[in-house]
N, C-alpha and C positions, 0 to 999 in steps of 0.2 A: 504494500500500500504506500509506503514512504517513497517509492521510486516513481509514483505517478506524478508528483509535484514537479520534479526536475524535467520530466518528459514534457509535461504541459508547458512549462516555461520555455523550454528549447523550441518547441513547435511555435509558440507565440512569438519568439524572437525571429524565427524564419519568416513568418508572415509579416511581422513588423519591418524586417529588413526590406521586403518587397514594397511595402507601403512607403517606406523611407525613400527608396530609389524613385518611386513615382512622385513623391512630394518634392524631391530635389529638382525635378524638371520645372516645377512652378517657381521655386526659389531662384533658379538660374534665369528664368525668363523675366521675372519681376524685379529682381534686385541686381542681377549681373548683366542684364540686357542681352542675354543669349537667345537664340532661337531654340525653343524647346516646346514640345507638345506635352501638355499636362493632361494625363488621363484621370480626370477628376473623379468620375464615378468609380473607377477601379481603385483609386486611392482611398476613397471613402469606404468602400467595401472592405478592402484589405486592412485598413486602419481599424475599422470597427471590429473585425474578426480578431486582430492581434490584441487590441486593448481588452476585448472580452475574454480571450484566453488568458491573458496576463492577470486580470482581476480575479477570474475564477481560480487560476493557479495559486494566487496569493491566499485566497480564502481557503482553498483545499489544503495548502501547506500549513496555514495557521491552525486549521482544524486537526490535521494529522499530528502536528507538534504538540498541540494541547492534549489530544487524546493519548499520545504515546508517552509524553514526558511531563504532562500536567501544566505546561506553560508554553506560550508562543515564543517568549523571549529567552528561553533556555538556550537557544542557539546563538545568543549574543548579537554580534554585529549583523548576522544574516537576517534575523528577525526584525531588527530595527531598520535596516536599509530596505527590507521588504515592505515594511509599513510606509516608509517614505516613498518608495517606488509606487506603491499602490495609490497614494494620494496624488502623486505627479501624473500617473496614468489616468486617474479619475478626472483630474483637471483637464488634461489634454483631450480626453474623450468627450467631456462635457463641452469644451470649446469647439471641438470638431463638429459635434452634433449641432451646436448653436449656429455655426456657420453654414452647415448643411440645410438646416431648417429655414434660416433667415438669410437667403442668398443676397449678396450685394458685392459691389467692387470694394475690396479691402486691401490694405497693406499691413497694418499693425497686427490685427488679430491672427492672420496666418503666420506671421513671424513669431508671435508669442506661442502659438500652437507648435511651431517647429522647434522652438527653444524648449518647450515642455517635453516634446518627443526626444530631443537630444539629451535632456536630463534623464529621461526614462532609460535611454540607452546606456548612459553612464552608470545608473543604478543597476541595470542588468549586468554590466560587466562586474561590478562589485558583488552582485548576487551570485554570479557564476563562480567566482573565486571562493567566496565564503560558503557557498552551497557545496562545493567540492570538499571543503574542510568539514562541513556538517556530515556529509556522507561518510567520510573517513572516520571521524571522531564518534559520531552517534549511531549511524545507521548500520555500517558494516560490522560493528562490534556485536550486534545482536543477531 
């Protein structure tokens, strides 16, 4: 059961990476003045899937840690950065949904959305390293 969480997060990362590549096209076009085709609907679809997987993965990991060890934060930095990542992903998803529902020409909100996505990516990297330590320290011992 404890191996489901890292698999979910890894799959979420792969879908996120795809959404990120699609979003970079918009960034290049709007801010770097390059010619780039932004596949908006595909970006929204992939981003929504990725954010959903990551949020479900966090909740599943928190539940698994709490069930197995009695606390979410027994994993130390992994649990704390996981919570921070969850909040960043929630904000990025909410902002993405807001822009999707309320379509308009924008510059700042998409940039904030991209920065939140970049922060989620940094948190994912920390999660991958600390998650490996959790696997070695807690999971593979049992």
